[in-house]
C-alpha positions as CSV (number, residue, x, y, z in Angstrom):
1,M,44.1,21.2,115.5
2,N,42.3,23.5,118.0
3,F,44.2,26.6,116.9
4,Y,42.6,28.9,114.3
5,N,44.8,31.9,114.6
6,L,47.9,31.4,112.4
7,S,49.1,34.9,113.0
8,S,49.4,34.7,116.7
9,A,53.2,34.0,117.0
10,V,54.2,37.7,116.6
11,E,57.7,37.0,118.0
12,L,58.4,34.5,115.3
13,R,57.5,36.7,112.3
14,R,60.3,37.7,110.0
15,S,60.1,40.2,107.1
16,Q,61.3,39.0,103.7
17,L,62.4,42.5,102.9
18,V,66.1,43.3,102.9
19,V,66.2,47.0,103.5
20,G,69.2,47.5,105.9
21,S,67.0,49.4,108.3
22,P,63.3,49.6,109.0
23,E,62.9,52.7,106.9
24,L,64.4,54.4,103.9
25,I,64.3,58.2,104.1
26,N,65.3,61.0,101.8
27,S,64.3,64.6,102.1
28,N,60.9,64.1,100.6
29,I,59.8,60.5,100.8
30,S,60.0,57.9,103.5
31,M,59.3,54.1,103.4
32,H,58.6,52.0,106.4
33,D,58.3,48.2,106.4
34,H,55.0,47.2,108.0
35,T,55.1,43.5,106.9
36,L,55.3,42.3,110.4
37,F,52.3,44.4,111.6
38,S,49.2,42.3,112.3
39,R,46.5,42.1,109.8
40,V,43.6,39.7,108.9
41,G,41.3,39.5,105.9
42,F,37.8,38.1,105.5
43,R,35.6,37.3,102.5
44,G,32.0,36.3,102.3
45,K,28.4,37.7,102.3
46,G,28.4,37.8,106.1
47,V,31.6,39.8,106.7
48,E,30.2,43.3,106.7
49,S,27.6,42.4,109.4
50,F,30.2,40.4,111.3
51,L,32.6,43.4,111.5
52,R,29.8,45.7,112.5
53,E,28.8,43.3,115.3
54,Q,32.4,43.5,116.5
55,G,32.0,47.3,116.7
56,I,34.1,48.0,113.6
57,N,33.1,50.8,111.3
58,V,33.4,49.7,107.6
59,P,33.5,51.7,104.4
60,A,30.2,51.9,102.6
61,V,31.5,51.0,99.1
62,P,34.4,49.0,97.7
63,N,37.9,50.5,97.2
64,Q,37.5,52.7,100.2
65,S,39.1,52.6,103.7
66,V,38.4,53.9,107.2
67,V,40.6,54.2,110.3
68,T,39.0,53.3,113.6
69,A,39.5,55.3,116.8
70,A,42.1,52.7,117.9
71,G,44.1,53.2,114.7
72,V,43.1,50.1,112.9
73,L,42.8,50.4,109.1
74,V,39.8,48.7,107.5
75,L,40.0,48.2,103.7
76,R,37.0,47.2,101.7
77,L,38.4,45.6,98.6
78,S,35.0,44.4,97.1
79,N,31.4,44.0,98.2
80,T,32.4,41.0,100.3
81,E,36.2,41.3,101.0
82,F,37.6,43.3,103.9
83,W,41.1,43.5,105.4
84,V,41.8,44.8,108.9
85,I,45.3,46.1,109.4
86,D,47.2,47.3,112.5
87,T,49.0,50.6,111.4
88,D,51.1,51.2,114.5
89,K,52.0,47.7,115.8
90,S,49.8,48.2,118.9
91,Q,46.6,46.3,117.9
92,H,47.8,42.7,117.6
93,E,45.5,41.4,120.5
94,F,42.5,43.1,118.9
95,I,43.2,41.6,115.5
96,E,43.9,38.2,117.0
97,A,40.6,38.4,118.9
98,L,38.7,39.4,115.8
99,E,40.2,36.5,113.9
100,L,39.2,34.0,116.6
101,A,35.7,35.5,116.8
102,S,35.2,34.7,113.1
103,K,35.6,31.0,113.6
104,G,32.4,29.2,112.7
105,V,30.5,32.4,111.6
106,A,28.3,31.7,108.6
107,N,29.5,33.2,105.3
108,V,32.7,34.6,106.8
109,Y,35.9,33.1,105.4
110,R,39.4,33.8,106.7
111,L,42.0,35.2,104.3
112,Y,45.7,34.7,105.2
113,C,46.9,38.1,104.1
114,Q,49.4,38.2,107.0
115,H,51.3,35.4,105.3
116,S,50.6,36.2,101.6
117,H,51.4,39.9,101.4
118,G,54.2,42.2,102.2
119,C,53.2,45.7,103.5
120,F,54.9,49.0,103.7
121,L,54.0,52.6,104.2
122,V,55.2,55.3,101.8
123,R,54.7,59.0,102.7
124,G,56.1,62.4,102.0
125,E,55.3,65.5,99.9
126,N,56.4,64.1,96.6
127,T,54.9,60.6,97.0
128,S,52.2,61.0,94.4
129,N,54.8,62.4,91.9
130,M,57.0,59.4,92.6
131,F,54.1,56.9,92.1
132,A,53.5,58.6,88.7
133,K,56.8,57.0,87.6
134,V,55.9,53.4,88.5
135,C,52.1,53.2,88.6
136,G,49.6,53.7,85.8
137,V,46.9,54.9,88.2
138,D,46.8,58.6,88.9
139,L,47.5,58.9,92.7
140,S,47.6,62.7,92.7
141,E,45.6,64.7,95.3
142,K,42.9,65.6,92.8
143,A,42.3,62.1,91.4
144,F,43.0,60.0,94.5
145,E,41.4,61.3,97.7
146,C,42.3,60.2,101.2
147,A,40.5,56.9,102.0
148,S,40.7,55.7,98.4
149,I,42.1,52.3,97.4
150,A,43.6,51.3,94.1
151,Q,44.1,47.7,93.1
152,T,46.7,48.1,90.4
153,S,50.2,47.3,89.1
154,V,53.1,49.1,90.6
155,A,56.5,48.5,88.9
156,R,54.9,45.5,87.2
157,V,53.8,44.0,90.5
158,N,50.2,43.6,91.5
159,A,49.5,45.8,94.5
160,I,46.9,47.3,96.7
161,I,47.4,51.0,97.5
162,A,45.4,52.6,100.3
163,K,45.7,56.3,100.9
164,Q,44.8,57.2,104.4
165,L,45.7,59.2,107.5
166,I,47.9,57.0,109.5
167,S,49.2,58.2,112.9
168,G,47.9,61.7,112.0
169,E,49.9,61.9,108.7
170,E,48.7,61.1,105.2
171,G,50.4,58.1,103.6
172,Y,50.1,55.3,101.1
173,L,49.9,51.8,102.5
174,V,51.2,49.4,99.8
175,L,50.4,45.7,100.0
176,S,51.7,43.2,97.5
177,D,52.3,39.5,97.1
178,I,55.2,38.5,99.3
179,A,57.1,37.1,96.4
180,G,57.3,40.5,94.6
181,T,57.7,42.7,97.7
182,Q,61.5,43.1,97.5
183,H,61.3,44.1,93.9
184,L,58.5,46.6,94.6
185,W,60.4,48.0,97.6
186,N,63.6,48.5,95.4
187,A,61.6,50.0,92.5
188,I,59.9,52.5,94.8
189,A,63.2,53.3,96.5
190,D,64.8,53.9,93.0
191,A,61.9,56.1,91.9
192,S,62.1,58.1,95.1
193,A,65.8,58.9,94.6
194,E,64.9,61.5,92.1
195,F,63.1,63.5,94.8
196,N,66.1,63.9,97.2
């Protein structure tokens, strides 16, 4: 097989979430399904230097994130694990090229987070208060600054939460195993209902 990029067939992607519409909005909290947005993950001792060679700024320490000028979110989940995520559905070609460029690079191993994880964006003025109902980690403004990442449990589902400015507005990007994403979406929607 000569093909390395398993995420390239954008038109064939289907979200597992059943939400009725792409977003759920009440007066204080909105949720947007980003499961179909392109993303790629890498693990290995060579990943940080590989990403820098590709012109990508990376966070200096684990559990931090940065947004590139093009709007791509870079998560550093450990010393050797990074995920690169399209936040506005405009950077598929960039992520595809990055994935292809990693082929054969020493100590850079591809992670299939496009296929393994659901992804959605939660934002609004009461979002941290809502998360207090379903997450044991304090995601309040004081405790969880912009660019922070929490690898935690939300509504009893393992999740990665990245707080970042996305399209000029602060939000929480939530990634979780695709098998639990519908439950997590429903739990967050239920917890958000109180803040109407």
